[in-house]
C-alpha positions in Angstrom: -4.6 10.5 -55.1 -4.1 7.5 -57.5 -2.0 6.9 -60.5 -4.1 7.2 -63.7 -2.1 4.4 -65.3 -2.1 1.6 -62.7 -4.3 2.9 -59.9 -1.6 2.8 -57.2 -1.8 5.3 -54.3 0.5 8.3 -54.8 1.3 11.5 -52.9 0.0 14.7 -54.3 3.7 15.9 -54.4 4.9 12.9 -56.5 5.8 13.6 -60.1 6.0 9.9 -61.0 4.2 6.7 -59.8 6.5 4.6 -57.6 4.9 1.4 -59.0 4.7 1.8 -62.8 6.8 5.0 -63.4 4.0 6.8 -65.1 4.4 10.6 -65.1 1.7 12.0 -62.9 -0.4 14.9 -64.1 -0.4 18.2 -62.3 -3.6 19.9 -61.0 -3.5 22.2 -64.0 -4.5 19.5 -66.5 -6.5 20.6 -69.5 -10.3 19.8 -69.8 -9.4 17.5 -72.7 -7.1 15.4 -70.5 -9.9 15.2 -67.9 -12.4 13.9 -70.5 -9.8 11.4 -71.7 -9.4 10.1 -68.1 -13.2 9.8 -67.8 -13.3 7.7 -70.9 -10.5 5.5 -69.5 -12.4 5.0 -66.3 -15.6 3.9 -68.2 -13.6 1.5 -70.3 -11.9 0.1 -67.1 -15.3 -0.4 -65.4 -16.6 -2.2 -68.5 -13.5 -4.5 -68.5 -13.8 -5.3 -64.8 -17.5 -6.2 -65.2 -16.6 -8.4 -68.2 -13.7 -10.1 -66.5 -15.7 -10.6 -63.3 -18.5 -12.3 -65.3 -16.0 -14.6 -66.9 -14.4 -15.6 -63.6 -17.5 -16.1 -61.4 -19.9 -17.6 -64.0 
């Protein structure tokens, strides 16, 4: 399991991320939260692609 804020590896029993202090969500998150996370992942992927292009080109 990974922190939704910084991506650090966390245990499924952890309530907070040990790296950034973000409060971790429980398994009973609402569908709206899940959709929000999916949007964040897509934005992150776009940013990584953009930054990679700037670095390697």
